N, C-alpha and C positions, 0 to 999 in steps of 0.2 A: 337695602338694609331693613330688617324688620325684627320684631321681638317685643319683649316686655321689660320695662325698667321699673323696679320696685322701690318704694320709699324714697322718692326723689324729693329733696328739699327744694321748695319753690317759693319765689317771692314775686308777687304781682302787685305793684304799687305798694300800699301799706300792708297788704295781706301776705302772710307767710304760712306755710304748711308743708306737710309731707304727703305726696300722692304717688300712685302708680301710673305709668304712662305706657300706652301701646305705641310702638315705634313702627311707622309705615312710611314707605317711600312715596313722596308726592311730587308732582310737577309744579303745581300752581301756588302752593302755600308753604311757608316755612313752618308754621305751627297751626294746628286746628284744635280747639278745645272742645271735646266731645261731651255728650250728655252725662256720661259717668262722672266726668270731672265736675260738671255743673252741679250734679246731685250731691257729690261728696263734700264739696266745699261750700255748698249753698250759695251758688253764684247766679245772679239774674242779669242777663244781657239787657242793656238799655240802648238800642240802636240809635234812636233819635238824638241821644246825648253823647253818642260815640263813647260809651263807658260800660263798665261791668261793675255790678254792685255785689259785694260779699256781705252776707248776713251771718253774724256769728255772735254768740253770747249776748243776745239782746241788743246788739249794736249793728251798725252797717258802715261799710267803707266803700267809697266810689273810686274806681280806678279808670282813668281816661285811656282810651284805646287809640292807636294810630292806624289810619287806613292809608294804604299806599295806592295811589291812582296811577295807572299806566295807560295813557291815552294812545300810545302806539299800538295797542292791541285792538283798537276799535276798527271794525270793518263793516261796511254796509253790503258787501258782496258775499254770497255764499261760497263755501269751499268748492273749487272746481271738481274735485273727485266726488263730492256729494251730488253735484249736478249730474255727473255721469251715471251715478247709481240711480238717480231719479229717472233718467232716460231709460235705463235698462229695466227698472221696475215697472214702467208703463206697459211692457210686454207681458208681465206676469199677473197683473191685477185685472180681474174681470170688469170692474167698474171703469178702469182706465181704458181698457180695450173698447168698451162701448162708447166712451167719450171720444176716443180717437176716430171711431167709425162715424159718429155724429159730426165731428169736425170735417172729416173727409167728404161727407155728403152735403156739407153746408147747412146742416139743420140746427146748429147752435150759434148764437152770437155772443154768448157769455165766455166762450173759450176759443183759443186759437193755438196753433202750433208754430213755434218760432224756428229760426235757422238751426239751432242746436238740437232740435227734436223735443224740446220741452213743451208741455202744455201750459199755457198761461191764461189767467183770467183777464177780463177786459181792463182791470185796474193794475195789471202787471205782476200779480202774484203767481208763483210757480205752483202748479198742481202736484201734490206729493201722493203717489200711489200707495196702496196698502201692500207692502212687499217686505218681508223680513222685518228688520228693526229700523226701517228707513224713517218712519215718522218719529219714532223715539230719538233717532239720531239727529233729526232736524231740531226737535225740542231741546235736546241736550246741547247742541251747538249754541243755541240762544241762551240757555241756562248757565252753561259753564264758562262763558267768556269772562275774562277778568273784569271787564267794565260793567257787566250786568250786575254783579254783586249779589248773587242769590236773590233775584228780584221777586219771587212769589208769582202766583198764577196770573194775576192781571198784567203785570209787566212782561212776563214771558209771552203771554198771549199777544200783547202789542208788538213785541219784537218779532214773533213768528208771523203774525198777520201782515207785517210790513213786506215780507218777501215770499210767503208760502200760503197755500190754501189746501184744505181737504175737508170733506164732510165730518161733522162732529169733532172738529179740532179742539174746541174748548174742553170737551170731556177728556180727551187724551192729555191735554196740558194739566188739568186738575188732578188726574190720576198720577201723572209724573211728579207733581209737586207734593202730593200726599205721601208718595213712596220715597221721596228724597230724604235721606237721613240728616242732611244739613239744614234744609229749609225749615 
């Protein structure tokens, strides 16, 4: 289902008004308040207080927000199909090919190859080759999980670094966050 709903009467806490909604099918959220909504109704999110502040006619009203936590979605293991793509990507990335050659010759102690064919760092992080959208997919998996809660660059970096590694990873994460419409 998708489309536009015009002049919808809305009540959020004490605030009431009429706004237009874009209707988009989503998997994770029942409702997302976009920037157009925030601008039109002069709403300011206050995440540390779990509330939304509406500024209108020289006054302000605070509306508490509810956050639904679903711990069942928490996982510490990467998606198996993602790991298969990483193994395949090792054959397409020139840097990864060089790394595989160094591992085969025993010339590096920082990386090793496991039983699944993945290249791992000595601290156990999986090396992600530059191939297609693979690195973006890894960042997205850490960003989009329900339990991450749109965490921002530092928290995404911590989540990604726990399981993955690639050169200049911080730059890719910062670019991802800058281009995220929700963050």
